[in-house]
N, C-alpha and C positions, 0 to 999 in steps of 0.2 A: 655818358649816355650817347648812343648813336641813333639818330632818327632818320628813317627813310622818308623821303618826300616825293610824292607823285604829282607832276605838274604837266600842263599842256599848253601854256601860253607864256606870258611875260614873267610870271612868278613874282609879281611885285611885293606881295605880302611876305613871301619867303625871303626875298632879297633884303627887305627892310629888317626883318627879325635877325637874319644872319649878320647884318652890319651892326645892329644893336649889341648882339651878344659878343661880337669881336671886340667891343669896347668895354666889356666887363671881364677883366683879367682874372678875377677870383673864381670864375665859373668856366668850365670847359664843355663845349657842346660840339658835336661832330655830326655833319649831315651827309647823307648819300641820296642823290637825286636820280629819279627816273623820269624821262619825258617820252611822249609818244609821237613827237614830230619836231621838226626844226622850229625853234622858238627863242624868244628873248631869255628865257630861263637858262638855256644852254650857254648863251653868251655870258651871263652872270657867273655861272659855274666855272667856265674857262678862265674868266678874268680874276676870279677869287679862289682858284685852286680847290674847288669843291668837287669831290668824286661824283661822277655822273655817267649815265648811260642812256642812250636813246633806244627804246624798244618800239619799233615801228608797229603801229596798230594794224592788226588783221581782224581779230575778234576778241571778245571779252575774256574767254578762257585762255587762249594762247598768250595774250598780254599778261594776264594774272600769273600764269605759270612762270613766264620768263622774269617778271618783276620779283616774284617771291624767291626764285633761284638767285637772282642777282643780290637781293637784300640779304638773304641768308649767307651767301658767300662773303658779303661785306660786313657781316656780324652786326646787323641792324637789330635794335631792341624793340622799336615801335615804328609804325608807319602812320603818316598823316597825309591825307589827300586834299589837294586843291584841284579838283579834277571833274570834268563834266561827263565822263563816261562811267559806266558801271564796271566794277571788278567782281570777280567770282571767289568762291570759297578757296580756290587754289592759292589766293593771296591772304584773305582775312582769316583762314584757319591755319595758316603757316606762321603768321605774325599778328599781334594785336594791331588792328587798323582803325583809324579814326578819320572822319570826314569833316571838313569845314564847309557848311552849307549857308549861302547868303540869304537866309530867310528865317523867320521864327517858326520852326517846325512845331506842329505838323502841317502848317499852312505852306503852300507854294513848294511842294516837293518837286524834284526833277529840275530840268534845265530852264534857263532864262528866268530864274526866280526873282531877280532884282527888277527886271522889266515887268513881270506879271504883278509884283507887289505894287509898283508905281502906278500901273494902269488901273489897279483895283482901288486906288485912293485910300490905302491903309492909313491909319492914324499913328501907328507905331511900326517901326521897321527894325529888323535885327539880324543877327547871325547866330547860327547854332553849331556847336561841336557835338558830334554824336559818334557812337560806335558803328562800325560798318558791319552789316550782316546781309542776309539774302534779300532784304527788302530794298525798295527805292527810298532812301532817306528816312527809313523807319527804325533804325537802330536806337538803342538806349541813349537818351540825351545826357550829356555830361555837363554842358554849360550853355548859357545863352546871354547875349548882350542885346540891348534895346535902346532906341532913341525915338522921341516924338518926331513925326513928319510934319513939317511946316507947309502951308499952302503954296509957298513960292518955290519949293524944291523941284528942280528939274530932274530928268533921268540921269544927267551927268552928275548932279549933286548926290543922287542916291548911290551911284557907283563909287563915288569918293567916300561916302559914309561907310559903304560896305568894305572898301579897302582898309580903312582905319580900324573897323571892327575886326576884320580878319587878322590884322597884326596883333591886336589885343588878345584875341582868342588863341592864337598860336603861342604867345608868351604864357598865357594862362595854362594851356595844355602842358607846356614844359614844366611849369611850377607844380602843377597837380601831380605829375609823374615823379618829379624829384622829391617832393615832400611825402610821398606815399599816401596822399589824399585820394588818389584814384588807383584802384586795384582791379585788374582784369582777371577773370577766371582762367583756369588752365586750358580750357578749350577755346578761349578768346571770344566767347559768345555772350558773356555777362560782365557787368561791372559793379563795383561797390564804390560809393563816394562817401567820404567822411561827413557825418551829419553836422559837425560843429563848424563848418566853413562859413566865413563871413560873406556877405553880399551887400550890394548897393542897389539903388533904384535903377541903375543902368546895367548891372552885371550880376549874375547869380550862377556860380560863386564869383568872387572877384580876386584880382591880383593883390597879393600882400607883400611879396618880395620887394624890399626897398629899392634895389638896383633895377629890377624890371620896371617898377613903377616910375622911377626917375627917368629911365630911358623912354618909356612910353609917353609920359607927359611932355617931354622935350619934343618928341616926334609930333604929337598933337599940336604943340605950339608952332612948329615949323609948317604944319599943314594949315594952320589958321582956323582949326575947328576943334571944339571941345565935344567929342563924341562920347567918350566913356570917362566917367568921373568917379 
């Protein structure tokens, strides 16, 4: 499976998942990255021989057209976005596209979701994986992860929680596609999710692949936080 990834900053969640998967020899995953500016994600791609291209941002449509063309030429199967800008139908009608949003949708749609959630004194904080469509973070929800927010959490802590949740959601996305639990319609505008999937009080659905779980739990231990269990 070849996954296209759209990034615009350091790409820390993508980098972490890429490193995890490199240590699972029984599975083969290939990534193709698009960025819209000079950023840390490009440095990671260069250092780790990940195919990538910068498409300088001019406007939503032109960027989407160019990204779709590059992904199709690179034989990408699915696209996942860790991206603060909107893309247009020229991308999400060319390939099935999913977004990782750092909030429990439908709350806190749009940019700066972590900051707005923290300022709102929410009692639970999460990350959502959803299908990309013409709306702003309104596409069909695939999965959500959640954690209680403790009174002492700072904005810095919230961003760290979000980072760990994004890593989990990215792994979950790969598992759902690989196992056929997530099916996208031919026009890429609707999804079907198998109804017998397992969940926990932190994730719905949840990771089941033993190798993915082992890699993620080790990552959490290294980060010193138990975010998703």
